N, CA, C and O atoms as a Tinker XYZ file with bonds, in Angstrom:
   412  protein
     1  N     18.836000  -52.920000   -7.649000    73     2
     2  CA    19.679000  -53.794000   -8.443000    64     1     3
     3  C     20.524000  -52.932000   -9.370000    63     2     4     5
     4  O     20.014000  -52.041000  -10.050000    81     3
     5  N     21.834000  -53.213000   -9.387000    73     3     6
     6  CA    22.700000  -52.516000  -10.315000    64     5     7
     7  C     23.787000  -53.462000  -10.804000    63     6     8     9
     8  O     23.977000  -54.552000  -10.265000    81     7
     9  N     24.498000  -53.018000  -11.841000    73     7    10
    10  CA    25.553000  -53.832000  -12.430000    64     9    11
    11  C     26.717000  -52.935000  -12.819000    63    10    12    13
    12  O     26.548000  -51.737000  -13.043000    81    11
    13  N     27.887000  -53.527000  -12.894000    73    11    14
    14  CA    29.074000  -52.859000  -13.414000    64    13    15
    15  C     29.341000  -53.471000  -14.787000    63    14    16    17
    16  O     29.558000  -54.677000  -14.900000    81    15
    17  N     29.325000  -52.634000  -15.836000    73    15    18
    18  CA    29.556000  -53.134000  -17.193000    64    17    19
    19  C     30.838000  -52.527000  -17.749000    63    18    20    21
    20  O     31.325000  -51.508000  -17.259000    81    19
    21  N     31.373000  -53.175000  -18.783000    73    19    22
    22  CA    32.579000  -52.687000  -19.451000    64    21    23
    23  C     32.269000  -52.503000  -20.927000    63    22    24    25
    24  O     31.833000  -53.438000  -21.599000    81    23
    25  N     32.492000  -51.304000  -21.424000    73    23    26
    26  CA    32.328000  -51.026000  -22.844000    64    25    27
    27  C     33.225000  -49.858000  -23.220000    63    26    28    29
    28  O     33.345000  -48.889000  -22.471000    81    27
    29  N     33.849000  -49.956000  -24.377000    73    27    30
    30  CA    34.720000  -48.892000  -24.845000    64    29    31
    31  C     35.959000  -48.696000  -23.997000    63    30    32    33
    32  O     36.522000  -47.601000  -23.973000    81    31
    33  N     36.402000  -49.748000  -23.290000    73    31    34
    34  CA    37.590000  -49.635000  -22.453000    64    33    35
    35  C     37.339000  -48.970000  -21.116000    63    34    36    37
    36  O     38.285000  -48.704000  -20.374000    81    35
    37  N     36.085000  -48.695000  -20.792000    73    35    38
    38  CA    35.750000  -48.052000  -19.525000    64    37    39
    39  C     34.702000  -48.887000  -18.792000    63    38    40    41
    40  O     34.041000  -49.734000  -19.391000    81    39
    41  N     34.559000  -48.638000  -17.494000    73    39    42
    42  CA    33.580000  -49.351000  -16.689000    64    41    43
    43  C     32.529000  -48.364000  -16.187000    63    42    44    45
    44  O     32.844000  -47.229000  -15.830000    81    43
    45  N     31.268000  -48.817000  -16.167000    73    43    46
    46  CA    30.162000  -47.976000  -15.764000    64    45    47
    47  C     29.275000  -48.731000  -14.784000    63    46    48    49
    48  O     29.046000  -49.930000  -14.948000    81    47
    49  N     28.770000  -48.025000  -13.753000    73    47    50
    50  CA    27.772000  -48.597000  -12.853000    64    49    51
    51  C     26.406000  -48.178000  -13.373000    63    50    52    53
    52  O     26.122000  -46.987000  -13.507000    81    51
    53  N     25.555000  -49.170000  -13.669000    73    51    54
    54  CA    24.248000  -48.883000  -14.264000    64    53    55
    55  C     23.140000  -49.581000  -13.487000    63    54    56    57
    56  O     23.352000  -50.625000  -12.871000    81    55
    57  N     21.976000  -48.990000  -13.530000    73    55    58
    58  CA    20.762000  -49.582000  -12.958000    64    57    59
    59  C     19.653000  -49.379000  -13.978000    63    58    60    61
    60  O     19.783000  -48.554000  -14.882000    81    59
    61  N     18.567000  -50.121000  -13.840000    73    59    62
    62  CA    17.447000  -50.000000  -14.772000    64    61    63
    63  C     16.900000  -48.578000  -14.734000    63    62    64    65
    64  O     16.658000  -48.023000  -13.662000    81    63
    65  N     16.707000  -47.994000  -15.920000    73    63    66
    66  CA    16.198000  -46.635000  -16.020000    64    65    67
    67  C     17.281000  -45.574000  -16.157000    63    66    68    69
    68  O     16.971000  -44.427000  -16.478000    81    67
    69  N     18.539000  -45.924000  -15.921000    73    67    70
    70  CA    19.633000  -44.961000  -16.038000    64    69    71
    71  C     19.926000  -44.643000  -17.498000    63    70    72    73
    72  O     19.649000  -45.444000  -18.390000    81    71
    73  N     20.487000  -43.471000  -17.724000    73    71    74
    74  CA    20.992000  -43.088000  -19.036000    64    73    75
    75  C     22.482000  -42.808000  -18.886000    63    74    76    77
    76  O     22.882000  -41.992000  -18.055000    81    75
    77  N     23.305000  -43.482000  -19.688000    73    75    78
    78  CA    24.750000  -43.299000  -19.625000    64    77    79
    79  C     25.287000  -42.997000  -21.017000    63    78    80    81
    80  O     24.758000  -43.476000  -22.020000    81    79
    81  N     26.347000  -42.195000  -21.063000    73    79    82
    82  CA    27.038000  -41.895000  -22.318000    64    81    83
    83  C     28.281000  -42.770000  -22.383000    63    82    84    85
    84  O     29.149000  -42.706000  -21.513000    81    83
    85  N     28.353000  -43.589000  -23.430000    73    83    86
    86  CA    29.486000  -44.484000  -23.619000    64    85    87
    87  C     30.166000  -44.157000  -24.944000    63    86    88    89
    88  O     29.648000  -43.371000  -25.737000    81    87
    89  N     31.330000  -44.764000  -25.178000    73    87    90
    90  CA    32.003000  -44.597000  -26.454000    64    89    91
    91  C     31.075000  -45.056000  -27.572000    63    90    92    93
    92  O     30.204000  -45.897000  -27.352000    81    91
    93  N     31.258000  -44.508000  -28.768000    73    91    94
    94  CA    30.372000  -44.749000  -29.909000    64    93    95
    95  C     30.150000  -46.235000  -30.172000    63    94    96    97
    96  O     31.103000  -47.008000  -30.266000    81    95
    97  N     28.876000  -46.626000  -30.288000    73    95    98
    98  CA    28.485000  -47.982000  -30.655000    64    97    99
    99  C     27.731000  -47.918000  -31.979000    63    98   100   101
   100  O     27.088000  -46.914000  -32.284000    81    99
   101  N     27.812000  -48.988000  -32.762000    73    99   102
   102  CA    27.078000  -49.054000  -34.017000    64   101   103
   103  C     25.597000  -49.217000  -33.722000    63   102   104   105
   104  O     25.212000  -49.904000  -32.776000    81   103
   105  N     24.774000  -48.578000  -34.541000    73   103   106
   106  CA    23.327000  -48.696000  -34.383000    64   105   107
   107  C     22.656000  -47.352000  -34.544000    63   106   108   109
   108  O     23.298000  -46.304000  -34.483000    81   107
   109  N     21.359000  -47.399000  -34.749000    73   107   110
   110  CA    20.549000  -46.197000  -34.913000    64   109   111
   111  C     19.783000  -45.922000  -33.619000    63   110   112   113
   112  O     19.669000  -46.795000  -32.759000    81   111
   113  N     19.265000  -44.710000  -33.490000    73   111   114
   114  CA    18.466000  -44.342000  -32.327000    64   113   115
   115  C     17.227000  -45.230000  -32.288000    63   114   116   117
   116  O     16.528000  -45.368000  -33.293000    81   115
   117  N     16.955000  -45.828000  -31.137000    73   115   118
   118  CA    15.820000  -46.726000  -30.982000    64   117   119
   119  C     16.201000  -48.194000  -31.039000    63   118   120   121
   120  O     15.407000  -49.049000  -30.646000    81   119
   121  N     17.418000  -48.510000  -31.526000    73   119   122
   122  CA    17.869000  -49.902000  -31.579000    64   121   123
   123  C     18.156000  -50.418000  -30.172000    63   122   124   125
   124  O     18.469000  -49.647000  -29.265000    81   123
   125  N     18.043000  -51.737000  -30.008000    73   123   126
   126  CA    18.344000  -52.381000  -28.734000    64   125   127
   127  C     19.753000  -52.956000  -28.780000    63   126   128   129
   128  O     20.147000  -53.584000  -29.763000    81   127
   129  N     20.509000  -52.735000  -27.707000    73   127   130
   130  CA    21.885000  -53.205000  -27.597000    64   129   131
   131  C     21.973000  -54.146000  -26.407000    63   130   132   133
   132  O     21.404000  -53.878000  -25.349000    81   131
   133  N     22.685000  -55.243000  -26.584000    73   131   134
   134  CA    22.887000  -56.213000  -25.516000    64   133   135
   135  C     24.357000  -56.181000  -25.114000    63   134   136   137
   136  O     25.230000  -56.438000  -25.943000    81   135
   137  N     24.638000  -55.872000  -23.861000    73   135   138
   138  CA    26.012000  -55.796000  -23.367000    64   137   139
   139  C     26.266000  -57.033000  -22.517000    63   138   140   141
   140  O     25.607000  -57.254000  -21.501000    81   139
   141  N     27.241000  -57.840000  -22.953000    73   139   142
   142  CA    27.548000  -59.093000  -22.263000    64   141   143
   143  C     28.757000  -58.985000  -21.344000    63   142   144   145
   144  O     29.020000  -59.906000  -20.571000    81   143
   145  N     29.499000  -57.882000  -21.410000    73   143   146
   146  CA    30.659000  -57.687000  -20.531000    64   145   147
   147  C     30.187000  -57.141000  -19.187000    63   146   148   149
   148  O     30.328000  -55.950000  -18.908000    81   147
   149  N     29.629000  -58.016000  -18.361000    73   147   150
   150  CA    29.122000  -57.637000  -17.043000    64   149   151
   151  C     30.118000  -58.134000  -16.005000    63   150   152   153
   152  O     30.367000  -59.335000  -15.905000    81   151
   153  N     30.691000  -57.208000  -15.229000    73   151   154
   154  CA    31.727000  -57.543000  -14.262000    64   153   155
   155  C     31.167000  -57.849000  -12.875000    63   154   156   157
   156  O     31.752000  -58.626000  -12.121000    81   155
   157  N     30.024000  -57.229000  -12.542000    73   155   158
   158  CA    29.439000  -57.417000  -11.214000    64   157   159
   159  C     27.941000  -57.165000  -11.302000    63   158   160   161
   160  O     27.496000  -56.258000  -12.006000    81   159
   161  N     27.167000  -57.971000  -10.583000    73   159   162
   162  CA    25.721000  -57.776000  -10.482000    64   161   163
   163  C     25.355000  -57.869000   -9.013000    63   162   164   165
   164  O     25.773000  -58.797000   -8.321000    81   163
   165  N     24.573000  -56.907000   -8.537000    73   163   166
   166  CA    24.121000  -56.951000   -7.153000    64   165   167
   167  C     22.612000  -56.749000   -7.109000    63   166   168   169
   168  O     22.058000  -55.914000   -7.824000    81   167
   169  N     21.957000  -57.534000   -6.247000    73   167   170
   170  CA    20.519000  -57.431000   -6.048000    64   169   171
   171  C     20.271000  -57.515000   -4.548000    63   170   172   173
   172  O     20.118000  -58.601000   -3.989000    81   171
   173  N     20.235000  -56.350000   -3.908000    73   171   174
   174  CA    20.081000  -56.326000   -2.456000    64   173   175
   175  C     21.332000  -56.842000   -1.781000    63   174   176   177
   176  O     22.403000  -56.251000   -1.913000    81   175
   177  N     21.200000  -57.963000   -1.046000    73   175   178
   178  CA    22.343000  -58.539000   -0.338000    64   177   179
   179  C     23.124000  -59.528000   -1.199000    63   178   180   181
   180  O     24.236000  -59.909000   -0.835000    81   179
   181  N     22.566000  -59.947000   -2.323000    73   179   182
   182  CA    23.215000  -60.939000   -3.184000    64   181   183
   183  C     24.135000  -60.208000   -4.167000    63   182   184   185
   184  O     23.683000  -59.387000   -4.966000    81   183
   185  N     25.428000  -60.519000   -4.096000    73   183   186
   186  CA    26.412000  -59.898000   -4.973000    64   185   187
   187  C     27.108000  -60.997000   -5.762000    63   186   188   189
   188  O     27.640000  -61.944000   -5.182000    81   187
   189  N     27.103000  -60.868000   -7.095000    73   187   190
   190  CA    27.811000  -61.801000   -7.963000    64   189   191
   191  C     28.979000  -61.054000   -8.593000    63   190   192   193
   192  O     28.789000  -60.071000   -9.309000    81   191
   193  N     30.188000  -61.531000   -8.317000    73   191   194
   194  CA    31.383000  -60.917000   -8.871000    64   193   195
   195  C     31.963000  -61.876000   -9.892000    63   194   196   197
   196  O     32.147000  -63.059000   -9.604000    81   195
   197  N     32.253000  -61.374000  -11.084000    73   195   198
   198  CA    32.788000  -62.213000  -12.143000    64   197   199
   199  C     34.283000  -62.394000  -12.038000    63   198   200   201
   200  O     34.977000  -61.647000  -11.348000    81   199
   201  N     34.771000  -63.422000  -12.753000    73   199   202
   202  CA    36.197000  -63.711000  -12.751000    64   201   203
   203  C     36.699000  -63.904000  -14.163000    63   202   204   205
   204  O     37.106000  -65.030000  -14.452000    81   203
   205  N     36.723000  -62.953000  -15.081000    73   203   206
   206  CA    36.410000  -61.538000  -14.895000    64   205   207
   207  C     34.953000  -61.179000  -15.185000    63   206   208   209
   208  O     34.508000  -60.099000  -14.796000    81   207
   209  N     34.183000  -62.066000  -15.868000    73   207   210
   210  CA    32.798000  -61.745000  -16.211000    64   209   211
   211  C     31.835000  -62.647000  -15.450000    63   210   212   213
   212  O     32.179000  -63.775000  -15.099000    81   211
   213  N     30.626000  -62.146000  -15.196000    73   211   214
   214  CA    29.575000  -62.934000  -14.562000    64   213   215
   215  C     28.931000  -63.797000  -15.647000    63   214   216   217
   216  O     28.457000  -63.282000  -16.660000    81   215
   217  N     28.918000  -65.117000  -15.425000    73   215   218
   218  CA    28.356000  -66.045000  -16.410000    64   217   219
   219  C     26.852000  -65.844000  -16.560000    63   218   220   221
   220  O     26.119000  -65.814000  -15.571000    81   219
   221  N     26.397000  -65.708000  -17.806000    73   219   222
   222  CA    24.979000  -65.605000  -18.097000    64   221   223
   223  C     24.351000  -64.250000  -17.829000    63   222   224   225
   224  O     23.150000  -64.081000  -18.043000    81   223
   225  N     25.123000  -63.288000  -17.369000    73   223   226
   226  CA    24.567000  -61.965000  -17.082000    64   225   227
   227  C     24.677000  -61.081000  -18.320000    63   226   228   229
   228  O     25.653000  -61.148000  -19.066000    81   227
   229  N     23.662000  -60.257000  -18.519000    73   227   230
   230  CA    23.696000  -59.306000  -19.632000    64   229   231
   231  C     22.849000  -58.102000  -19.270000    63   230   232   233
   232  O     21.954000  -58.169000  -18.427000    81   231
   233  N     23.159000  -57.002000  -19.933000    73   231   234
   234  CA    22.433000  -55.759000  -19.732000    64   233   235
   235  C     21.816000  -55.384000  -21.071000    63   234   236   237
   236  O     22.505000  -55.327000  -22.090000    81   235
   237  N     20.518000  -55.132000  -21.059000    73   235   238
   238  CA    19.806000  -54.754000  -22.277000    64   237   239
   239  C     19.530000  -53.260000  -22.209000    63   238   240   241
   240  O     18.958000  -52.761000  -21.239000    81   239
   241  N     19.953000  -52.547000  -23.272000    73   239   242
   242  CA    19.804000  -51.093000  -23.308000    64   241   243
   243  C     19.277000  -50.665000  -24.666000    63   242   244   245
   244  O     19.388000  -51.396000  -25.651000    81   243
   245  N     18.703000  -49.473000  -24.703000    73   243   246
   246  CA    18.194000  -48.903000  -25.952000    64   245   247
   247  C     19.011000  -47.651000  -26.256000    63   246   248   249
   248  O     19.312000  -46.864000  -25.359000    81   247
   249  N     19.369000  -47.472000  -27.537000    73   247   250
   250  CA    20.138000  -46.303000  -27.939000    64   249   251
   251  C     19.203000  -45.095000  -27.925000    63   250   252   253
   252  O     18.217000  -45.051000  -28.661000    81   251
   253  N     19.528000  -44.110000  -27.073000    73   251   254
   254  CA    18.709000  -42.916000  -26.941000    64   253   255
   255  C     19.218000  -41.786000  -27.832000    63   254   256   257
   256  O     18.440000  -40.945000  -28.283000    81   255
   257  N     20.535000  -41.770000  -28.084000    73   255   258
   258  CA    21.103000  -40.654000  -28.842000    64   257   259
   259  C     22.471000  -41.049000  -29.381000    63   258   260   261
   260  O     23.218000  -41.779000  -28.730000    81   259
   261  N     22.791000  -40.563000  -30.571000    73   259   262
   262  CA    24.135000  -40.661000  -31.144000    64   261   263
   263  C     24.599000  -39.222000  -31.320000    63   262   264   265
   264  O     23.908000  -38.430000  -31.961000    81   263
   265  N     25.738000  -38.872000  -30.772000    73   263   266
   266  CA    26.148000  -37.473000  -30.859000    64   265   267
   267  C     27.641000  -37.287000  -30.705000    63   266   268   269
   268  O     28.416000  -38.244000  -30.696000    81   267
   269  N     28.022000  -36.025000  -30.586000    73   267   270
   270  CA    29.416000  -35.655000  -30.401000    64   269   271
   271  C     29.516000  -34.709000  -29.219000    63   270   272   273
   272  O     28.654000  -33.853000  -29.021000    81   271
   273  N     30.580000  -34.868000  -28.431000    73   271   274
   274  CA    30.816000  -34.043000  -27.253000    64   273   275
   275  C     31.186000  -32.623000  -27.668000    63   274   276   277
   276  O     31.338000  -32.336000  -28.855000    81   275
   277  N     31.330000  -31.741000  -26.688000    73   275   278
   278  CA    31.811000  -30.394000  -26.939000    64   277   279
   279  C     33.250000  -30.454000  -27.445000    63   278   280   281
   280  O     33.992000  -31.385000  -27.136000    81   279
   281  N     33.624000  -29.458000  -28.218000    73   279   282
   282  CA    34.978000  -29.418000  -28.771000    64   281   283
   283  C     35.993000  -29.070000  -27.674000    63   282   284   285
   284  O     35.765000  -28.178000  -26.857000    81   283
   285  N     37.111000  -29.794000  -27.676000    73   283   286
   286  CA    38.233000  -29.437000  -26.814000    64   285   287
   287  C     39.372000  -28.986000  -27.714000    63   286   288   289
   288  O     39.541000  -29.501000  -28.820000    81   287
   289  N     40.137000  -28.042000  -27.247000    73   287   290
   290  CA    41.261000  -27.534000  -28.017000    64   289   291
   291  C     42.550000  -28.204000  -27.557000    63   290   292   293
   292  O     42.785000  -28.367000  -26.359000    81   291
   293  N     43.383000  -28.592000  -28.522000    73   291   294
   294  CA    44.677000  -29.203000  -28.246000    64   293   295
   295  C     45.721000  -28.250000  -28.816000    63   294   296   297
   296  O     45.766000  -28.035000  -30.027000    81   295
   297  N     46.561000  -27.677000  -27.954000    73   295   298
   298  CA    47.557000  -26.703000  -28.393000    64   297   299
   299  C     48.937000  -27.200000  -27.994000    63   298   300   301
   300  O     49.181000  -27.531000  -26.834000    81   299
   301  N     49.842000  -27.247000  -28.977000    73   299   302
   302  CA    51.220000  -27.672000  -28.738000    64   301   303
   303  C     52.153000  -26.528000  -29.119000    63   302   304   305
   304  O     51.915000  -25.821000  -30.097000    81   303
   305  N     53.213000  -26.354000  -28.342000    73   303   306
   306  CA    54.154000  -25.280000  -28.623000    64   305   307
   307  C     55.530000  -25.651000  -28.098000    63   306   308   309
   308  O     55.663000  -26.264000  -27.038000    81   307
   309  N     56.542000  -25.274000  -28.850000    73   307   310
   310  CA    57.925000  -25.424000  -28.390000    64   309   311
   311  C     58.519000  -24.025000  -28.314000    63   310   312   313
   312  O     58.567000  -23.297000  -29.305000    81   311
   313  N     58.963000  -23.671000  -27.136000    73   311   314
   314  CA    59.455000  -22.306000  -26.958000    64   313   315
   315  C     60.738000  -22.063000  -27.763000    63   314   316   317
   316  O     61.589000  -22.942000  -27.898000    81   315
   317  N     60.840000  -20.877000  -28.277000    73   315   318
   318  CA    61.996000  -20.391000  -29.041000    64   317   319
   319  C     62.244000  -21.149000  -30.337000    63   318   320   321
   320  O     63.311000  -20.978000  -30.926000    81   319
   321  N     61.328000  -21.970000  -30.811000    73   319   322
   322  CA    61.525000  -22.727000  -32.049000    64   321   323
   323  C     60.542000  -22.335000  -33.144000    63   322   324   325
   324  O     60.673000  -22.792000  -34.279000    81   323
   325  N     59.564000  -21.501000  -32.827000    73   323   326
   326  CA    58.588000  -21.087000  -33.812000    64   325   327
   327  C     57.578000  -22.170000  -34.166000    63   326   328   329
   328  O     56.907000  -22.081000  -35.194000    81   327
   329  N     57.465000  -23.198000  -33.316000    73   327   330
   330  CA    56.559000  -24.313000  -33.580000    64   329   331
   331  C     55.332000  -24.188000  -32.702000    63   330   332   333
   332  O     55.434000  -24.161000  -31.476000    81   331
   333  N     54.185000  -24.114000  -33.325000    73   331   334
   334  CA    52.937000  -24.190000  -32.574000    64   333   335
   335  C     51.846000  -24.766000  -33.467000    63   334   336   337
   336  O     51.736000  -24.428000  -34.645000    81   335
   337  N     51.032000  -25.657000  -32.867000    73   335   338
   338  CA    49.946000  -26.330000  -33.577000    64   337   339
   339  C     48.699000  -26.249000  -32.706000    63   338   340   341
   340  O     48.741000  -26.511000  -31.504000    81   339
   341  N     47.585000  -25.878000  -33.343000    73   339   342
   342  CA    46.315000  -25.809000  -32.628000    64   341   343
   343  C     45.321000  -26.714000  -33.344000    63   342   344   345
   344  O     45.042000  -26.513000  -34.526000    81   343
   345  N     44.791000  -27.695000  -32.648000    73   343   346
   346  CA    43.816000  -28.634000  -33.183000    64   345   347
   347  C     42.594000  -28.680000  -32.272000    63   346   348   349
   348  O     42.671000  -28.350000  -31.089000    81   347
   349  N     41.480000  -29.089000  -32.837000    73   347   350
   350  CA    40.275000  -29.312000  -32.058000    64   349   351
   351  C     39.868000  -30.779000  -32.155000    63   350   352   353
   352  O     40.221000  -31.459000  -33.119000    81   351
   353  N     39.120000  -31.274000  -31.152000    73   351   354
   354  CA    38.665000  -32.661000  -31.163000    64   353   355
   355  C     37.272000  -32.730000  -30.563000    63   354   356   357
   356  O     36.995000  -32.124000  -29.528000    81   355
   357  N     36.379000  -33.494000  -31.242000    73   355   358
   358  CA    35.040000  -33.764000  -30.716000    64   357   359
   359  C     34.846000  -35.265000  -30.679000    63   358   360   361
   360  O     34.782000  -35.913000  -31.723000    81   359
   361  N     34.751000  -35.823000  -29.476000    73   359   362
   362  CA    34.603000  -37.265000  -29.286000    64   361   363
   363  C     33.163000  -37.679000  -29.581000    63   362   364   365
   364  O     32.219000  -37.021000  -29.144000    81   363
   365  N     33.001000  -38.774000  -30.326000    73   363   366
   366  CA    31.664000  -39.295000  -30.590000    64   365   367
   367  C     31.212000  -40.163000  -29.416000    63   366   368   369
   368  O     32.023000  -40.830000  -28.775000    81   367
   369  N     29.902000  -40.143000  -29.143000    73   367   370
   370  CA    29.358000  -40.928000  -28.042000    64   369   371
   371  C     28.008000  -41.516000  -28.431000    63   370   372   373
   372  O     27.377000  -41.098000  -29.401000    81   371
   373  N     27.589000  -42.499000  -27.640000    73   371   374
   374  CA    26.257000  -43.082000  -27.745000    64   373   375
   375  C     25.618000  -43.002000  -26.363000    63   374   376   377
   376  O     26.200000  -43.461000  -25.380000    81   375
   377  N     24.431000  -42.424000  -26.287000    73   375   378
   378  CA    23.697000  -42.371000  -25.023000    64   377   379
   379  C     22.781000  -43.590000  -24.960000    63   378   380   381
   380  O     21.957000  -43.812000  -25.847000    81   379
   381  N     22.942000  -44.377000  -23.892000    73   379   382
   382  CA    22.159000  -45.599000  -23.707000    64   381   383
   383  C     21.192000  -45.433000  -22.547000    63   382   384   385
   384  O     21.556000  -44.889000  -21.505000    81   383
   385  N     19.962000  -45.900000  -22.724000    73   383   386
   386  CA    18.998000  -45.975000  -21.634000    64   385   387
   387  C     18.896000  -47.436000  -21.232000    63   386   388   389
   388  O     18.506000  -48.278000  -22.040000    81   387
   389  N     19.244000  -47.740000  -19.990000    73   387   390
   390  CA    19.258000  -49.123000  -19.509000    64   389   391
   391  C     17.825000  -49.576000  -19.257000    63   390   392   393
   392  O     17.079000  -48.941000  -18.511000    81   391
   393  N     17.455000  -50.683000  -19.893000    73   391   394
   394  CA    16.101000  -51.197000  -19.745000    64   393   395
   395  C     16.020000  -52.349000  -18.754000    63   394   396   397
   396  O     15.078000  -52.427000  -17.966000    81   395
   397  N     17.012000  -53.251000  -18.792000    73   395   398
   398  CA    16.921000  -54.460000  -17.967000    64   397   399
   399  C     18.303000  -54.997000  -17.660000    63   398   400   401
   400  O     19.214000  -54.921000  -18.484000    81   399
   401  N     18.444000  -55.541000  -16.461000    73   399   402
   402  CA    19.662000  -56.249000  -16.077000    64   401   403
   403  C     19.255000  -57.689000  -15.815000    63   402   404   405
   404  O     18.526000  -57.977000  -14.866000    81   403
   405  N     19.739000  -58.604000  -16.676000    73   403   406
   406  CA    19.396000  -60.028000  -16.554000    64   405   407
   407  C     20.603000  -60.754000  -15.978000    63   406   408   409
   408  O     21.683000  -60.735000  -16.568000    81   407
   409  N     20.421000  -61.392000  -14.828000    73   407   410
   410  CA    21.535000  -62.089000  -14.192000    64   409   411
   411  C     21.336000  -63.587000  -14.217000    63   410   412
   412  O     22.183000  -64.331000  -13.722000    81   411
C-alpha cells in the first residue's frame, strides 16, 4: 500500500515505514503530523485517484528530525562590469517517518 501526498508544493510517494524529507513543517521531534493532501491511494489492485484529493484519505506521520540541508553556493557575475556577489543558502527540512495510510 502506498500513497501520493502533496506538501510544500511538491509531491511524494510514501508507504508505511518510509522516511521522507519534506519542506519545513511546524512541530517538534516526536510530534505527530496528519497530512490530508492525498492525491492517490493504492492497495494492491485497488487504486483511488482524487479529483484532485481523495475524500477521507490521510497520512499519519511522526517528525523524526528538523534540520538544514548542506550549503549551496550562489554566485552571480557580470563580465566587464566589476559586479560579483557570492551567497550561501541552507534549506530547512523536516524528516517524516510514515506510520499509517488511512483511506
